[in-house]
C-alpha positions in Angstrom: 32.9 -63.2 -70.1 32.4 -60.5 -72.6 31.6 -57.7 -71.2 28.4 -55.6 -72.4 28.9 -52.2 -73.6 26.8 -49.4 -72.3 24.9 -46.8 -73.8 26.9 -43.4 -73.1 24.5 -40.4 -71.5 25.0 -37.1 -71.2 25.7 -35.6 -68.4 23.3 -32.7 -67.3 25.1 -29.4 -65.6 23.7 -27.8 -63.2 20.9 -25.2 -64.4 22.1 -21.3 -63.7 19.5 -19.7 -61.5 17.0 -17.8 -63.3 17.4 -14.3 -63.1 13.8 -12.5 -60.6 11.1 -12.1 -62.9 9.6 -8.2 -63.0 7.1 -7.2 -61.4 3.6 -7.5 -62.7 1.4 -5.8 -61.3 1.8 -1.8 -60.7 -0.5 0.5 -58.5 -1.5 3.2 -59.5 -3.7 6.4 -58.8 -6.6 8.3 -60.7 -7.1 11.9 -60.9 -9.6 11.0 -57.7 -6.6 9.8 -55.6 -7.6 6.8 -55.8 -5.7 3.8 -56.2 -5.8 0.5 -58.8 -3.6 -1.5 -59.7 -3.1 -2.8 -63.0 -1.6 -6.4 -65.2 1.3 -5.2 -67.5 0.9 -8.2 -69.0 -2.8 -7.6 -70.0 -3.3 -2.9 -69.3 -6.4 -5.1 -68.0 -7.6 -3.7 -64.4 -6.8 -6.5 -60.8 -7.4 -6.1 -57.7 -5.4 -4.1 -55.1 -4.9 -6.7 -53.0 -2.6 -9.3 -55.3 -0.9 -5.9 -56.3 0.0 -5.3 -52.5 0.5 -9.0 -52.3 3.6 -9.1 -54.9 4.8 -6.3 -53.8 5.6 -7.5 -49.7 6.4 -10.3 -51.3 8.9 -8.8 -53.6 10.2 -6.8 -50.6 10.4 -10.1 -48.6 12.5 -11.5 -50.4 15.4 -8.5 -51.1 14.9 -7.7 -47.5 17.9 -9.9 -46.1 17.0 -12.3 -43.0 19.2 -12.1 -39.8 20.8 -14.5 -37.9 20.0 -13.6 -34.5 22.7 -16.3 -32.2 20.5 -17.7 -29.8 21.5 -17.4 -25.6 21.0 -20.6 -23.7 20.4 -20.1 -20.4 23.1 -21.9 -18.1 21.5 -25.1 -16.0 22.0 -24.7 -12.3 22.6 -27.5 -10.4 19.4 -28.6 -7.9 20.6 -28.6 -4.6 20.3 -31.9 -3.0 17.8 -33.5 -0.4 20.4 -34.7 2.0 21.8 -31.1 1.9 18.5 -28.7 2.6 17.7 -31.0 5.5 20.7 -30.9 6.9 20.8 -27.3 6.9 17.6 -26.9 8.4 18.3 -29.6 11.4 21.5 -27.3 11.6 19.0 -24.2 11.8 16.4 -25.6 14.0 19.8 -26.4 16.1 21.1 -22.3 16.3 17.6 -21.6 16.7 16.7 -23.4 19.8 20.8 -22.6 21.4 20.3 -18.7 21.1 16.9 -19.7 22.9 18.8 -20.9 25.5 21.6 -18.1 25.5 18.5 -15.4 25.6 16.8 -17.3 28.9 20.6 -17.6 30.3 21.0 -14.0 29.5 17.5 -13.0 31.0 18.0 -14.6 34.0 21.8 -13.6 34.6 20.3 -10.0 34.3 17.6 -10.8 37.0 19.7 -12.2 39.2 22.3 -9.2 39.3 19.5 -6.8 39.1 18.6 -8.8 42.4 22.3 -8.7 43.9 22.5 -4.7 43.8 21.5 -2.8 46.9 19.3 0.0 46.2 20.8 3.0 46.9 18.9 5.4 49.6 16.8 8.5 48.5 18.5 11.7 49.4 17.1 13.5 52.9 18.6 16.9 51.8 16.4 19.2 49.4 17.7 22.1 47.9 16.1 24.6 47.8 15.1 26.4 44.1 16.2 29.8 45.6 19.9 28.3 45.5 20.0 26.5 41.7 17.9 29.5 40.3 19.0 33.2 41.0 16.3 35.3 43.0 14.8 37.4 39.6 14.2 34.3 37.7 11.5 33.2 40.3 8.0 33.0 39.5 6.2 35.4 42.1 4.1 34.4 44.7 1.0 33.0 45.0 -1.2 35.8 47.0 -3.5 34.7 49.6 -7.1 33.7 48.9 -6.8 33.1 44.8 -7.9 29.2 44.1 -5.4 27.8 41.8 -6.9 26.3 38.5 -6.3 22.0 38.1 -4.2 21.7 34.3 -6.9 19.8 33.7 -10.8 19.9 34.4 -13.8 17.9 33.4 -16.3 19.2 30.8 -18.9 19.8 33.1 -16.9 22.3 35.3 -15.3 23.9 32.7 -18.8 24.5 31.3 -20.2 26.0 34.1 -17.1 28.4 34.2 -16.8 29.9 30.3 -19.8 29.7 28.6 -18.4 29.6 24.5 -16.9 25.5 26.0 -20.5 24.6 27.0 -21.9 26.1 23.2 -19.5 23.6 21.6 -20.3 21.1 24.2 -24.1 21.6 23.3 -23.5 21.9 19.2 -21.7 18.9 19.8 -24.0 17.0 21.3 -26.5 18.0 19.5 -24.6 17.3 16.3 -24.3 13.4 17.7 -27.6 12.4 18.2 -28.8 14.1 15.2 -26.3 12.1 13.1 -27.0 8.9 15.3 -31.1 9.4 15.0 -29.9 9.8 10.6 -28.4 6.6 10.5 -31.3 4.6 11.7 -33.7 6.5 10.0 -31.5 5.8 6.9 -31.2 2.2 8.3 -35.2 1.4 8.8 -35.7 3.5 5.5 -33.6 0.5 3.6 -31.6 3.5 2.2 -28.0 2.4 1.2 -24.9 4.0 2.3 -24.3 6.7 0.3 -20.7 6.4 -0.8 -17.7 3.5 0.6 -16.0 3.8 3.6 -12.2 3.0 4.7 -11.5 0.5 7.2 -10.5 4.0 9.4 -13.8 5.5 8.8 -15.8 2.7 9.3 -14.0 2.4 12.7 -14.1 6.3 13.5 -18.1 5.9 12.3 -18.7 2.9 14.9 -17.0 4.6 17.8 -19.1 7.4 17.4 -22.4 5.4 17.8 -21.3 4.4 21.0 -20.4 7.3 22.5 -24.3 8.3 20.7 -25.9 5.1 22.8 -24.0 5.7 26.2 -23.3 9.8 26.4 -27.2 11.2 28.5 -25.6 15.3 28.3 -22.8 17.4 27.3 -21.7 17.3 30.3 -20.9 13.4 30.5 -18.1 13.0 28.1 -15.3 12.4 30.4 -17.0 9.8 31.4 -18.0 8.0 28.2 -14.5 8.9 26.9 -13.2 7.0 29.3 -15.1 3.8 29.6 -14.0 3.6 26.1 -10.8 4.2 26.5 -10.2 1.6 28.0 -12.6 -0.9 25.9 -10.1 0.1 22.9 -7.2 -1.1 24.8 -5.4 2.2 24.6 -5.5 1.8 21.0 -7.0 5.5 21.1 -5.3 8.6 22.9 -8.3 10.0 24.6 -7.1 13.5 22.4 -7.9 11.5 19.2 -11.3 9.9 20.8 -12.2 13.9 22.0 -11.2 15.7 18.2 -13.3 13.2 17.7 -16.4 13.9 19.1 -16.2 17.6 19.2 -15.3 17.3 15.1 -17.5 15.6 13.2 -15.8 16.1 10.1 -13.4 13.4 10.4 -15.6 10.4 10.8 
């Protein structure tokens, strides 16, 4: 069998890369400092957008793109369900064991306390003059002088001190005026002038309760004692007295 000859072909070589073409548009400024673009080939004006777009494209081509190594987060193996259930069961067991030990310790402490003998009180009273030098002893109370108790009610102090009477009457008057103003605003449908915080709202409610129960300036002791018991000792008596005599805090 004869061999068929093939037509020889010229091997094409790879063309060299063309150098980048020079910029076609240029941006200039006129006498009024206004920017405009000109085509270098034709010398005619073109839109400024084309020139800026060509400039941004050449700037992007000249700037090398940095290669940022990608960080892969390590995979964390999820705990198996059998492990979590076992840990949960062990936590419940330890909690029950701790509660049992606490109960046993409390019971043992109560037993030991009941078994301890009660020490008798000392019958001999040591006089104060034996412990304190004579020059530091308080002077004796002369006969016929009535001792003032440490805590007195407002009614007795009003009868004795004019300034206390004036302060108590002023506090009672301010409280009644404040209560009547609130009732008038409520009947007229006026909105609250400003938003109150939770603490300010509680203090305002306490003053409203005091205004409903009090009958005269000397009746504040009875009202505050009842309110102190009803609030489960959440406020001290000093705070309640301050709230009554100082309406600015509410």
